[in-house]
LOTORKOL-362243 format. One record per residue (C-alpha): residue number from 0; residue in three letters; x negated, y negated, z. Coordinates in Angstrom, 1 decimal. Layout:
residues N
   num   residuo     east    north       up
   NUM       Ala        X        Y        Z
...
END
This chain:
residues 356
   num   residuo     east    north       up
     0       Met     -5.2     36.2     24.0
     1       Val     -4.0     33.6     21.6
     2       Asp     -5.6     33.5     18.2
     3       Pro     -6.9     30.0     17.5
     4       Gly     -5.9     30.4     13.9
     5       Asp     -2.2     30.9     14.7
     6       Gly      0.0     27.8     14.7
     7       Pro      3.0     27.1     16.9
     8       Gly      5.5     29.9     16.5
     9       Pro      9.0     29.8     14.9
    10       Asp     10.6     28.8     18.2
    11       Ala      8.3     25.7     18.4
    12       Arg      8.9     24.8     14.8
    13       Glu     12.7     25.0     15.2
    14       Ala     12.6     23.0     18.4
    15       Leu     10.4     20.3     16.8
    16       Glu     12.7     20.2     13.8
    17       Arg     15.7     19.7     15.9
    18       Leu     14.0     16.9     17.9
    19       Leu     12.8     15.1     14.7
    20       Leu     16.1     15.5     12.8
    21       Asp     18.1     14.6     15.9
    22       Gly     20.0     17.9     15.9
    23       Pro     20.3     21.2     14.1
    24       Arg     20.9     21.6     10.3
    25       Arg     24.6     22.5      9.9
    26       Tyr     26.0     20.8      6.8
    27       Thr     25.7     21.5      3.0
    28       Arg     25.2     18.6      0.6
    29       Leu     28.9     18.8     -0.4
    30       Gln     30.0     18.7      3.2
    31       Val     27.8     15.7      3.9
    32       Gly     29.4     13.9      1.0
    33       Glu     32.9     14.8      2.2
    34       Leu     32.3     13.7      5.8
    35       Ser     30.6     10.4      4.8
    36       Gly     33.2      9.6      2.2
    37       Met     30.6      9.5     -0.6
    38       Ala     30.8     11.4     -3.9
    39       Pro     28.3     14.3     -4.0
    40       Glu     26.6     12.8     -7.1
    41       Arg     25.9      9.6     -5.1
    42       Thr     24.5     11.4     -2.1
    43       Gln     22.3     13.5     -4.3
    44       Arg     21.0     10.4     -6.1
    45       Leu     20.1      8.7     -2.7
    46       Trp     18.5     11.9     -1.4
    47       Arg     16.2     12.1     -4.5
    48       Ala     15.5      8.3     -4.2
    49       Leu     14.3      8.9     -0.7
    50       Gly     11.8     11.4     -2.1
    51       Phe     13.3     14.7     -1.0
    52       Pro     13.9     17.8     -3.2
    53       Asp     17.4     18.9     -4.1
    54       Ala     19.2     21.2     -1.6
    55       Ala     21.3     24.1     -3.0
    56       Asp     25.0     23.6     -2.7
    57       Asp     25.3     26.4     -0.1
    58       Asp     22.2     25.4      1.9
    59       Pro     23.0     23.9      5.3
    60       Ala     20.1     21.5      5.1
    61       Phe     21.7     18.4      6.7
    62       Thr     22.4     17.2     10.2
    63       Asp     24.8     14.9     12.0
    64       Ala     22.1     12.2     11.6
    65       Asp     22.4     12.4      7.8
    66       Val     26.2     11.9      8.0
    67       Gln     25.7      9.0     10.3
    68       Ala     23.0      7.4      8.1
    69       Leu     25.3      7.5      5.1
    70       Gly     28.0      5.9      7.1
    71       Val     25.7      3.0      8.1
    72       Leu     24.8      2.6      4.4
    73       Ser     28.5      2.4      3.5
    74       Glu     28.9     -0.3      6.1
    75       Leu     26.0     -2.3      4.8
    76       Ile     27.4     -2.1      1.3
    77       Ala     30.8     -3.2      2.5
    78       Ser     29.3     -6.2      4.3
    79       Gly     27.5     -7.3      1.1
    80       Phe     24.1     -6.9      2.6
    81       Val     23.2     -4.1      0.2
    82       Asp     24.4     -4.1     -3.4
    83       Ala     25.8     -0.8     -4.5
    84       Asp     23.9     -1.1     -7.7
    85       Ser     20.6     -1.4     -6.0
    86       Glu     21.0      1.1     -3.1
    87       Ala     18.9      3.8     -4.9
    88       Ser     16.1      1.3     -5.4
    89       Ile     16.1      0.3     -1.8
    90       Ala     16.2      4.0     -0.8
    91       Arg     13.2      4.7     -3.1
    92       Ala     11.2      1.8     -1.7
    93       Met     11.8      2.9      1.9
    94       Gly     11.1      6.5      1.1
    95       Gln      7.8      5.7     -0.5
    96       Ala      6.6      3.5      2.3
    97       Leu      7.8      5.7      5.2
    98       Ser      6.5      8.9      3.5
    99       Arg      2.9      7.8      3.8
   100       Leu      3.5      6.7      7.4
   101       Ala      5.0     10.1      8.2
   102       Asp      2.0     11.9      6.6
   103       Trp     -0.3     10.1      9.0
   104       Gln      2.0     10.7     12.0
   105       Ala      2.3     14.4     11.2
   106       Asp     -1.5     14.7     11.3
   107       Met     -1.5     12.9     14.6
   108       Ile      1.1     15.3     16.1
   109       Ala     -0.7     18.3     14.7
   110       Asp     -3.9     17.2     16.4
   111       Ala     -2.0     16.7     19.6
   112       Leu     -0.6     20.2     19.4
   113       Thr     -4.1     21.8     19.8
   114       Arg     -6.1     21.5     23.0
   115       Ala     -9.6     22.5     23.9
   116       Gly     -9.8     25.5     26.1
   117       Pro    -12.3     26.3     28.9
   118       Asp    -14.8     27.6     26.4
   119       Gly    -14.6     24.4     24.3
   120       Glu    -12.6     26.0     21.5
   121       Arg     -9.4     24.4     20.4
   122       Arg     -6.3     26.5     20.9
   123       Pro     -2.7     26.0     19.5
   124       Ala     -0.1     24.7     21.9
   125       Ser      2.5     26.9     23.3
   126       Pro      6.1     26.3     22.0
   127       Glu      6.9     24.5     25.3
   128       Glu      3.8     22.3     25.0
   129       Ala      4.5     21.5     21.4
   130       Val      8.0     20.3     22.1
   131       Ala      6.8     18.3     25.2
   132       Val      4.1     16.5     23.2
   133       Ala      6.4     15.6     20.4
   134       Arg      9.1     14.5     22.8
   135       Ala      6.6     12.2     24.5
   136       Leu      5.2     10.8     21.2
   137       Leu      8.3     10.3     19.2
   138       Pro      9.8      7.4     21.3
   139       Lys      6.5      5.6     21.4
   140       Met      6.0      5.9     17.6
   141       Arg      9.6      4.7     17.0
   142       Glu      9.0      1.7     19.4
   143       Ile      5.7      0.6     17.7
   144       Gln      7.3      1.0     14.2
   145       Ser     10.1     -1.3     15.3
   146       Tyr      7.6     -3.8     16.7
   147       Val      5.5     -3.9     13.5
   148       Trp      8.6     -4.2     11.3
   149       Arg     10.0     -7.1     13.3
   150       Arg      6.6     -8.9     13.2
   151       His      6.4     -8.6      9.4
   152       Leu     10.0     -9.9      9.1
   153       Ala      9.0    -12.9     11.3
   154       Ala      5.9    -13.5      9.2
   155       Asn      8.2    -13.8      6.2
   156       Ala     10.8    -15.9      8.0
   157       Asp     10.3    -18.9      5.7
   158       Arg     11.3    -16.8      2.7
   159       Leu     14.2    -15.2      4.6
   160       Leu     15.7    -18.7      5.0
   161       Ala     14.5    -20.4      1.8
   162       Ser     15.1    -17.8     -0.8
   163       Ser     18.5    -17.1     -2.3
   164       Ala     17.1    -14.9     -5.2
   165       Gly     18.6    -11.7     -3.8
   166       Gln     16.6     -8.5     -4.6
   167       Gly     14.0    -10.4     -6.6
   168       Asp     12.1    -13.5     -5.5
   169       Arg     10.0    -15.4     -8.1
   170       Arg      7.1    -17.2     -6.5
   171       Glu      3.8    -18.8     -7.3
   172       Leu      1.2    -16.4     -5.9
   173       Ala     -2.4    -15.4     -6.3
   174       Val     -2.7    -11.6     -7.1
   175       Gly     -5.9     -9.8     -6.5
   176       Phe     -7.3     -6.3     -7.1
   177       Ala    -10.4     -4.9     -5.4
   178       Asp    -11.8     -1.5     -6.4
   179       Leu    -14.8      0.7     -5.8
   180       Val    -17.2      1.0     -8.7
   181       Gly    -18.1      4.6     -9.7
   182       Tyr    -15.6      6.1     -7.2
   183       Thr    -14.7      9.0     -9.5
   184       Ser    -18.2     10.2    -10.1
   185       Arg    -19.3      9.7     -6.5
   186       Ser    -16.2     11.4     -5.0
   187       Arg    -16.9     14.6     -7.0
   188       Gly    -20.0     15.3     -4.8
   189       Met    -18.2     14.6     -1.5
   190       Gly    -16.5     17.0      0.8
   191       Gly    -12.9     16.3      1.9
   192       Arg    -13.8     15.0      5.3
   193       Glu    -16.5     12.7      3.9
   194       Leu    -14.3     11.4      1.1
   195       Gly    -11.4     10.8      3.6
   196       Ala    -13.7      8.9      5.9
   197       Met    -14.9      6.6      3.1
   198       Ile    -11.4      5.8      2.0
   199       Glu    -10.3      5.2      5.6
   200       Asp    -13.3      2.8      6.0
   201       Phe    -12.4      1.0      2.8
   202       Glu     -8.7      0.6      3.5
   203       Ser     -9.4     -0.4      7.1
   204       Leu    -12.0     -3.0      6.2
   205       Ala    -10.0     -4.4      3.3
   206       Ser     -6.8     -4.7      5.3
   207       Glu     -8.7     -6.6      8.0
   208       Val    -10.2     -9.1      5.6
   209       Ile     -7.0     -9.6      3.7
   210       Ala     -5.0    -10.2      7.0
   211       Arg     -7.6    -12.5      8.3
   212       His     -7.2    -14.8      5.3
   213       Arg     -3.4    -14.8      5.4
   214       Gly     -3.0    -12.3      2.5
   215       Arg     -0.6     -9.3      2.2
   216       Val     -1.6     -5.8      1.2
   217       Val      0.9     -4.7     -1.5
   218       Lys     -0.4     -1.2     -1.9
   219       Thr     -3.5      0.9     -2.0
   220       Val     -4.3      3.4     -4.7
   221       Gly     -7.2      5.7     -3.9
   222       Asp    -10.2      3.6     -4.9
   223       Gly     -8.4      0.2     -5.1
   224       Ile     -6.2     -2.2     -3.2
   225       Leu     -3.7     -4.8     -4.5
   226       Phe     -3.1     -7.9     -2.5
   227       Thr     -1.4    -11.3     -2.8
   228       Thr     -1.8    -14.7     -1.2
   229       Val      0.1    -18.0     -1.3
   230       Ser     -3.2    -20.0     -1.4
   231       Ala     -5.7    -19.8     -4.2
   232       Val     -8.5    -20.5     -1.7
   233       Asp     -7.4    -17.6      0.5
   234       Ala     -7.5    -15.2     -2.5
   235       Val    -11.0    -16.3     -3.3
   236       Glu    -12.2    -16.0      0.3
   237       Ile    -10.9    -12.4      0.3
   238       Gly    -12.5    -11.7     -3.1
   239       Leu    -15.9    -13.0     -2.0
   240       Arg    -15.8    -11.7      1.5
   241       Leu    -14.8     -8.1      0.7
   242       Pro    -17.9     -7.2     -1.3
   243       Glu    -20.1     -8.8      1.3
   244       Val    -18.8     -6.9      4.3
   245       Trp    -18.5     -3.6      2.4
   246       Asp    -22.0     -3.7      1.0
   247       Ser    -24.1     -0.7      2.0
   248       Glu    -26.5      1.7      0.4
   249       Glu    -24.2      4.6      1.4
   250       Arg    -21.1      3.1     -0.2
   251       Pro    -20.2      2.5     -3.9
   252       Pro    -20.1     -1.3     -4.7
   253       Leu    -16.9     -3.3     -4.7
   254       Arg    -15.6     -5.6     -7.4
   255       Val    -12.7     -8.0     -7.4
   256       Gly    -10.4     -9.7     -9.9
   257       Ala     -7.7    -12.3     -9.3
   258       Ala     -5.2    -14.4    -11.2
   259       Tyr     -2.6    -17.0    -10.2
   260       Gly      0.9    -17.6    -11.5
   261       Ala      4.6    -16.8    -11.3
   262       Val      5.2    -13.4     -9.7
   263       Leu      8.4    -11.5     -9.0
   264       Thr      8.4     -9.8     -5.6
   265       Arg     10.9     -7.0     -5.3
   266       Leu     11.3     -4.3     -2.7
   267       Gly      7.8     -4.9     -1.4
   268       Asp      6.1     -4.7     -4.8
   269       Val      5.0     -7.4     -7.3
   270       Tyr      5.7     -7.6    -11.0
   271       Ser      4.3    -10.1    -13.5
   272       Pro      1.8    -10.4    -16.3
   273       Val     -0.3    -12.0    -13.6
   274       Val     -0.7     -8.6    -12.0
   275       Asn     -1.9     -7.1    -15.3
   276       Leu     -4.3    -10.0    -15.8
   277       Ala     -5.8     -9.5    -12.3
   278       Ser     -6.3     -5.8    -13.1
   279       Arg     -8.1     -6.5    -16.4
   280       Leu    -10.3     -9.0    -14.7
   281       Thr    -11.3     -6.5    -12.1
   282       Ser    -12.2     -3.9    -14.7
   283       Leu    -14.6     -6.6    -16.3
   284       Ala    -16.2     -7.7    -13.0
   285       Arg    -19.7     -6.6    -12.3
   286       Pro    -20.4     -4.8     -9.0
   287       Gly    -20.3     -7.2     -6.1
   288       Thr    -18.7    -10.1     -8.0
   289       Met    -15.3    -11.7     -8.5
   290       Leu    -13.7    -12.8    -11.7
   291       Val    -10.6    -15.0    -11.9
   292       Asp     -8.3    -16.5    -14.6
   293       Arg     -8.1    -20.1    -15.7
   294       Asp     -5.1    -21.0    -13.5
   295       Leu     -7.0    -19.9    -10.3
   296       Ala    -10.2    -21.4    -11.5
   297       Glu     -8.5    -24.8    -12.0
   298       Arg     -7.5    -24.8     -8.3
   299       Leu    -11.1    -24.4     -7.3
   300       Arg    -12.7    -26.9     -9.6
   301       Asp    -13.1    -29.8     -7.2
   302       Leu    -13.8    -27.8     -4.1
   303       Pro    -17.4    -28.1     -2.9
   304       Asp    -17.4    -24.6     -1.3
   305       Tyr    -17.1    -22.8     -4.6
   306       Arg    -18.9    -22.7     -7.9
   307       Val    -16.9    -21.5    -10.9
   308       Arg    -18.5    -20.6    -14.2
   309       Lys    -16.7    -20.0    -17.5
   310       Leu    -17.8    -16.8    -19.1
   311       Arg    -17.6    -15.6    -22.7
   312       Arg    -14.2    -14.4    -23.9
   313       Val    -13.7    -10.7    -24.2
   314       Ser    -11.2     -8.3    -25.7
   315       Val     -9.6     -5.7    -23.5
   316       Arg     -6.4     -3.7    -23.6
   317       Gly     -3.5     -6.2    -23.8
   318       Tyr     -5.7     -9.2    -24.2
   319       Asp     -7.5    -10.1    -27.4
   320       His     -9.3    -13.2    -26.1
   321       Leu     -9.4    -12.9    -22.4
   322       Gln    -11.2    -15.8    -20.7
   323       Pro    -12.8    -14.8    -17.3
   324       Trp    -14.3    -17.1    -14.8
   325       Leu    -17.0    -16.1    -12.4
   326       Val    -16.6    -17.4     -8.8
   327       Arg    -19.5    -17.9     -6.4
   328       Arg    -19.9    -19.7     -3.1
   329       Gly    -21.1    -23.3     -3.5
   330       Arg    -24.8    -23.9     -3.6
   331       His    -27.0    -27.0     -3.8
   332       Val    -29.3    -25.2     -6.2
   333       Asp    -28.2    -22.9     -9.0
   334       Asp    -29.5    -19.4     -9.0
   335       Pro    -31.0    -18.8    -12.5
   336       Ala    -30.3    -15.1    -12.3
   337       Asp    -26.7    -15.8    -11.7
   338       Glu    -26.5    -17.8    -14.9
   339       His    -27.5    -14.7    -17.0
   340       Glu    -25.6    -12.0    -15.1
   341       Tyr    -22.8    -11.9    -17.7
   342       Asp    -24.6    -13.2    -20.7
   343       Asp    -24.6     -9.8    -22.4
   344       Ala    -20.7     -9.7    -22.4
   345       Pro    -19.1     -9.5    -25.8
   346       Ser    -17.9    -12.9    -27.1
   347       Asp    -15.9    -14.3    -30.0
   348       Asp    -16.6    -17.9    -29.0
   349       Pro    -20.2    -19.0    -28.3
   350       Ala    -18.9    -22.4    -27.1
   351       Asp    -17.4    -20.6    -24.0
   352       Asp    -20.6    -20.9    -22.0
   353       Gly    -20.6    -23.6    -19.4
   354       Ala    -19.6    -24.5    -15.9
   355       Ala    -16.1    -25.3    -14.7
END
């Protein structure tokens, strides 16, 4: 009788590895460099950039697919598509993005490798079943990954044709942060499954709202999510909608901060003082509210759907006199409680109170 605690045996693990790596491990790091025509130092730098630990010089850790991949990279560099000086940066961006995807897929495969027996208990798959499941799943995962990748390229087609900035693309964007208030203290009392379910709910809901309003998720970091939009209105709609749809007694409240300005987009990430400003505004926002900077507030001033109120200046790390603006949906009658919500914030300029 198979012990449910046992995983697939070494035969299954070896067969799965050969399937996933497209062949057996047979080459050392030095041999891969020689076969691909790359210096060993260069292959090691790329291997590390992809997020993998060093292999010993005498360890046959590499396959024919590794040699082939390095050959393709050499062709891309020769064509001018990839700059030799930035190849490690590109490898690092791809490694970080695909590592997270692989974590999720590994969990999915592991779940598929256990099956419920006649008594209702789950049992590990036999080596033959394990390989059969992985062999069936792998082409489907590869196909859907290619589909999503192409759709994202198509969504950015305007930038593909209009931009000639190379690895960096400077654009005017709204940058927003949304994070869970009190996440650290609340997560201490949660079990792993409960915490995982809450994070999954947060990321799923946030991604849906951001996509619905033509935004892009740049990255998620535990209790927070960073997004960008081309339109200031889209950023505000995301910032106002997220706390509304997330609100529940069982969940920690959500707060949002956003800023607008010139942003450098590079390898899928964003860099700019605007990003730091959005982060600081988020840390100042009260639960369930959204704060924005002056540039974003100016783009909302004459729009009847929004009410923007200038708050008192505050001092935070990196900003001695930061000017936040509170955004609400437009109302025919002001809510008196709203006017006093931030009145206890520290100020160095009493004249800052007023409406935008």
